[in-house]
N, CA, C and O atoms as CSV, one atom per row, in Angstrom:
chain,resi,resn,atom,element,x,y,z
A,1,MET,N,N,-22.417,-6.934,-14.298
A,1,MET,CA,C,-21.886,-6.337,-15.505
A,1,MET,C,C,-22.444,-4.914,-15.625
A,1,MET,O,O,-23.646,-4.697,-15.474
A,2,THR,N,N,-21.582,-3.973,-15.890
A,2,THR,CA,C,-22.027,-2.583,-16.006
A,2,THR,C,C,-22.677,-2.335,-17.364
A,2,THR,O,O,-22.556,-3.144,-18.283
A,3,LYS,N,N,-23.352,-1.228,-17.471
A,3,LYS,CA,C,-24.013,-0.884,-18.734
A,3,LYS,C,C,-22.999,-0.676,-19.848
A,3,LYS,O,O,-23.253,-1.029,-20.999
A,4,LEU,N,N,-21.854,-0.104,-19.508
A,4,LEU,CA,C,-20.817,0.134,-20.505
A,4,LEU,C,C,-20.252,-1.178,-21.022
A,4,LEU,O,O,-20.028,-1.326,-22.223
A,5,ALA,N,N,-20.020,-2.127,-20.135
A,5,ALA,CA,C,-19.498,-3.429,-20.543
A,5,ALA,C,C,-20.521,-4.175,-21.390
A,5,ALA,O,O,-20.156,-4.846,-22.355
A,6,ALA,N,N,-21.792,-4.064,-21.039
A,6,ALA,CA,C,-22.839,-4.723,-21.818
A,6,ALA,C,C,-22.929,-4.122,-23.218
A,6,ALA,O,O,-23.111,-4.846,-24.196
A,7,ALA,N,N,-22.802,-2.814,-23.313
A,7,ALA,CA,C,-22.843,-2.155,-24.617
A,7,ALA,C,C,-21.640,-2.552,-25.462
A,7,ALA,O,O,-21.775,-2.778,-26.665
A,8,ALA,N,N,-20.466,-2.639,-24.845
A,8,ALA,CA,C,-19.265,-3.049,-25.568
A,8,ALA,C,C,-19.391,-4.483,-26.055
A,8,ALA,O,O,-18.963,-4.797,-27.166
A,9,LEU,N,N,-19.968,-5.353,-25.247
A,9,LEU,CA,C,-20.170,-6.745,-25.644
A,9,LEU,C,C,-21.138,-6.836,-26.825
A,9,LEU,O,O,-20.921,-7.623,-27.747
A,10,LEU,N,N,-22.190,-6.044,-26.799
A,10,LEU,CA,C,-23.134,-6.034,-27.919
A,10,LEU,C,C,-22.482,-5.542,-29.205
A,10,LEU,O,O,-22.756,-6.069,-30.284
A,11,LEU,N,N,-21.619,-4.534,-29.093
A,11,LEU,CA,C,-20.928,-4.026,-30.276
A,11,LEU,C,C,-19.981,-5.061,-30.859
A,11,LEU,O,O,-19.809,-5.132,-32.076
A,12,LEU,N,N,-19.370,-5.859,-30.004
A,12,LEU,CA,C,-18.475,-6.909,-30.489
A,12,LEU,C,C,-19.248,-8.047,-31.142
A,12,LEU,O,O,-18.798,-8.620,-32.134
A,13,LEU,N,N,-20.404,-8.372,-30.590
A,13,LEU,CA,C,-21.188,-9.478,-31.128
A,13,LEU,C,C,-21.931,-9.093,-32.405
A,13,LEU,O,O,-22.076,-9.913,-33.312
A,14,PHE,N,N,-22.397,-7.857,-32.477
A,14,PHE,CA,C,-23.178,-7.401,-33.627
A,14,PHE,C,C,-22.566,-6.124,-34.207
A,14,PHE,O,O,-23.114,-5.039,-34.011
A,15,PRO,N,N,-21.450,-6.235,-34.909
A,15,PRO,CA,C,-20.804,-5.019,-35.420
A,15,PRO,C,C,-21.624,-4.320,-36.499
A,15,PRO,O,O,-21.510,-3.105,-36.662
A,16,GLY,N,N,-22.451,-5.066,-37.240
A,16,GLY,CA,C,-23.260,-4.444,-38.280
A,16,GLY,C,C,-24.357,-3.568,-37.723
A,16,GLY,O,O,-24.799,-2.633,-38.390
A,17,ALA,N,N,-24.801,-3.850,-36.528
A,17,ALA,CA,C,-25.874,-3.059,-35.926
A,17,ALA,C,C,-25.376,-1.688,-35.478
A,17,ALA,O,O,-26.164,-0.751,-35.345
A,18,ALA,N,N,-24.081,-1.573,-35.246
A,18,ALA,CA,C,-23.541,-0.317,-34.735
A,18,ALA,C,C,-23.414,0.741,-35.823
A,18,ALA,O,O,-23.521,1.934,-35.536
A,19,SER,N,N,-23.190,0.331,-37.056
A,19,SER,CA,C,-23.011,1.312,-38.122
A,19,SER,C,C,-24.029,1.076,-39.222
A,19,SER,O,O,-24.023,0.035,-39.879
A,20,ALA,N,N,-24.885,2.035,-39.413
A,20,ALA,CA,C,-25.903,1.932,-40.455
A,20,ALA,C,C,-25.307,2.334,-41.795
A,20,ALA,O,O,-24.437,3.202,-41.858
A,21,GLN,N,N,-25.769,1.710,-42.852
A,21,GLN,CA,C,-25.297,2.054,-44.186
A,21,GLN,C,C,-26.114,3.225,-44.711
A,21,GLN,O,O,-27.344,3.220,-44.649
A,22,LEU,N,N,-25.415,4.220,-45.224
A,22,LEU,CA,C,-26.082,5.395,-45.759
A,22,LEU,C,C,-26.569,5.117,-47.172
A,22,LEU,O,O,-25.890,4.455,-47.957
A,23,ARG,N,N,-27.742,5.625,-47.483
A,23,ARG,CA,C,-28.255,5.484,-48.839
A,23,ARG,C,C,-27.586,6.515,-49.731
A,23,ARG,O,O,-27.270,7.612,-49.271
A,24,PRO,N,N,-27.366,6.185,-50.993
A,24,PRO,CA,C,-26.747,7.162,-51.891
A,24,PRO,C,C,-27.672,8.356,-52.122
A,24,PRO,O,O,-28.890,8.205,-52.208
A,25,PHE,N,N,-27.085,9.520,-52.220
A,25,PHE,CA,C,-27.854,10.743,-52.430
A,25,PHE,C,C,-28.216,10.870,-53.903
A,25,PHE,O,O,-27.359,10.695,-54.769
A,26,SER,N,N,-29.445,11.164,-54.188
A,26,SER,CA,C,-29.858,11.408,-55.570
A,26,SER,C,C,-30.867,12.545,-55.586
A,26,SER,O,O,-31.808,12.576,-54.794
A,27,CYS,N,N,-30.655,13.456,-56.486
A,27,CYS,CA,C,-31.553,14.595,-56.629
A,27,CYS,C,C,-31.912,14.701,-58.102
A,27,CYS,O,O,-31.042,14.907,-58.948
A,28,VAL,N,N,-33.186,14.560,-58.403
A,28,VAL,CA,C,-33.628,14.589,-59.790
A,28,VAL,C,C,-33.392,15.984,-60.364
A,28,VAL,O,O,-33.878,16.976,-59.820
A,29,GLY,N,N,-32.650,16.053,-61.457
A,29,GLY,CA,C,-32.394,17.323,-62.125
A,29,GLY,C,C,-31.187,18.077,-61.616
A,29,GLY,O,O,-30.880,19.146,-62.144
A,30,ALA,N,N,-30.488,17.571,-60.617
A,30,ALA,CA,C,-29.334,18.293,-60.069
A,30,ALA,C,C,-28.215,18.407,-61.095
A,30,ALA,O,O,-27.532,19.430,-61.148
A,31,GLU,N,N,-28.016,17.377,-61.908
A,31,GLU,CA,C,-26.958,17.429,-62.918
A,31,GLU,C,C,-27.269,18.495,-63.961
A,31,GLU,O,O,-26.357,19.178,-64.429
A,32,GLN,N,N,-28.526,18.650,-64.332
A,32,GLN,CA,C,-28.898,19.689,-65.292
A,32,GLN,C,C,-28.668,21.070,-64.704
A,32,GLN,O,O,-28.192,21.965,-65.403
A,33,LEU,N,N,-28.994,21.257,-63.447
A,33,LEU,CA,C,-28.823,22.565,-62.825
A,33,LEU,C,C,-27.359,22.965,-62.758
A,33,LEU,O,O,-27.036,24.146,-62.892
A,34,GLU,N,N,-26.469,22.004,-62.552
A,34,GLU,CA,C,-25.044,22.304,-62.489
A,34,GLU,C,C,-24.527,22.781,-63.834
A,34,GLU,O,O,-23.644,23.638,-63.887
A,35,GLU,N,N,-25.062,22.240,-64.923
A,35,GLU,CA,C,-24.551,22.552,-66.251
A,35,GLU,C,C,-25.253,23.751,-66.884
A,35,GLU,O,O,-24.699,24.371,-67.792
A,36,ASP,N,N,-26.437,24.088,-66.436
A,36,ASP,CA,C,-27.173,25.213,-67.017
A,36,ASP,C,C,-26.616,26.533,-66.498
A,36,ASP,O,O,-26.502,26.745,-65.291
A,37,VAL,N,N,-26.272,27.413,-67.432
A,37,VAL,CA,C,-25.799,28.748,-67.082
A,37,VAL,C,C,-26.679,29.731,-67.839
A,37,VAL,O,O,-26.884,29.582,-69.044
A,38,PHE,N,N,-27.189,30.711,-67.156
A,38,PHE,CA,C,-28.053,31.670,-67.824
A,38,PHE,C,C,-27.790,33.057,-67.267
A,38,PHE,O,O,-27.270,33.215,-66.162
A,39,ALA,N,N,-28.161,34.061,-68.056
A,39,ALA,CA,C,-27.995,35.444,-67.643
A,39,ALA,C,C,-29.295,36.184,-67.907
A,39,ALA,O,O,-30.006,35.885,-68.866
A,40,ILE,N,N,-29.596,37.140,-67.062
A,40,ILE,CA,C,-30.786,37.970,-67.237
A,40,ILE,C,C,-30.302,39.390,-67.487
A,40,ILE,O,O,-29.830,40.059,-66.568
A,41,PRO,N,N,-30.419,39.853,-68.732
A,41,PRO,CA,C,-29.941,41.208,-69.028
A,41,PRO,C,C,-30.937,42.271,-68.546
A,41,PRO,O,O,-32.151,42.095,-68.655
A,42,PHE,N,N,-30.414,43.352,-68.022
A,42,PHE,CA,C,-31.235,44.479,-67.584
A,42,PHE,C,C,-30.753,45.725,-68.317
A,42,PHE,O,O,-29.551,45.943,-68.472
A,43,ALA,N,N,-31.687,46.523,-68.758
A,43,ALA,CA,C,-31.324,47.785,-69.397
A,43,ALA,C,C,-30.837,48.755,-68.328
A,43,ALA,O,O,-31.318,48.745,-67.196
A,44,ARG,N,N,-29.884,49.584,-68.702
A,44,ARG,CA,C,-29.360,50.559,-67.746
A,44,ARG,C,C,-30.426,51.589,-67.401
A,44,ARG,O,O,-31.165,52.049,-68.272
A,45,ARG,N,N,-30.495,51.934,-66.168
A,45,ARG,CA,C,-31.408,52.949,-65.633
A,45,ARG,C,C,-32.865,52.651,-65.988
A,45,ARG,O,O,-33.651,53.566,-66.234
A,46,ALA,N,N,-33.217,51.365,-66.013
A,46,ALA,CA,C,-34.588,50.976,-66.338
A,46,ALA,C,C,-35.499,51.076,-65.119
A,46,ALA,O,O,-36.715,51.204,-65.267
A,47,ALA,N,N,-34.936,51.019,-63.928
A,47,ALA,CA,C,-35.745,51.084,-62.706
A,47,ALA,C,C,-36.069,52.536,-62.398
A,47,ALA,O,O,-35.174,53.366,-62.240
A,48,THR,N,N,-37.339,52.828,-62.314
A,48,THR,CA,C,-37.719,54.214,-62.005
A,48,THR,C,C,-38.627,54.249,-60.808
A,48,THR,O,O,-39.057,55.324,-60.390
């Protein structure tokens, strides 16, 4: 049996092992950052 055939047989016997389940993405504070809008005012010709 070739290596390719053995790998195919393993994939057929254990389909769950071939595809891992991804964990859901979570970022603490990301929702607040999306909604927060701010502006920083600068005076004209203030840089000297």
